[in-house]
C-alpha positions in Angstrom: 114.9 138.5 156.8 113.3 136.0 154.9 114.3 134.5 151.6 112.8 132.8 149.1 113.2 131.2 145.2 110.7 131.5 142.6 110.7 130.0 139.0 108.5 131.9 136.3 108.1 130.3 132.8 105.8 130.1 129.8 104.0 127.1 129.1 102.7 126.0 125.6 98.9 126.1 125.2 97.0 122.9 124.9 93.6 122.6 123.9 90.7 120.0 122.6 90.9 118.6 119.5 87.9 117.4 117.2 88.2 113.5 115.5 85.8 111.1 114.4 84.0 108.9 117.1 86.8 105.9 118.3 89.9 107.9 116.7 92.4 108.8 119.2 93.7 112.4 118.4 97.7 112.8 117.9 98.6 116.3 118.7 102.1 117.7 118.6 103.2 118.8 122.3 105.7 121.5 122.5 106.7 121.5 126.0 109.9 123.8 125.4 109.9 126.6 128.1 112.0 129.6 128.8 112.0 130.4 132.5 113.7 132.7 134.8 114.2 132.9 138.8 113.5 136.0 141.1 115.5 135.9 144.1 114.3 138.0 146.8 114.9 138.6 150.6 112.1 140.2 153.0 112.5 141.8 155.9 109.0 141.3 157.7 108.8 143.9 160.3 109.9 147.1 158.0 108.4 145.2 154.6 111.8 146.2 152.8 112.7 143.6 149.9 115.3 142.8 147.5 114.9 141.2 143.9 117.0 140.3 141.6 116.7 137.5 138.1 118.7 134.8 137.2 118.4 132.2 134.1 118.6 129.2 136.9 118.3 128.1 140.6 122.4 127.3 141.1 125.1 127.9 143.5 126.7 130.0 140.8 123.7 132.2 140.4 122.7 132.5 143.8 126.2 133.8 145.2 125.9 136.7 143.2 123.0 137.5 144.8 123.8 137.1 148.0 126.8 139.4 147.2 124.6 142.3 145.8 122.6 141.7 149.1 125.3 142.1 151.1 126.3 145.4 149.4 122.9 146.7 149.0 122.6 146.1 153.2 126.2 147.6 154.2 
């Protein structure tokens, strides 16, 4: 089995701002993001795969994934 984690989320859009010549633009940046992690395991020879979504990447979330994966694999 191969295992990996990926963080997916939304990022604020940024764009250009028009100002007078010599005036630096000031723009509020809203970097609050909503993220989630996908934990997954793949068996490379057969292509069998397992995935679950979690709110964080830490041991408290990874252990339930391992417990669930153990149940799925038998």
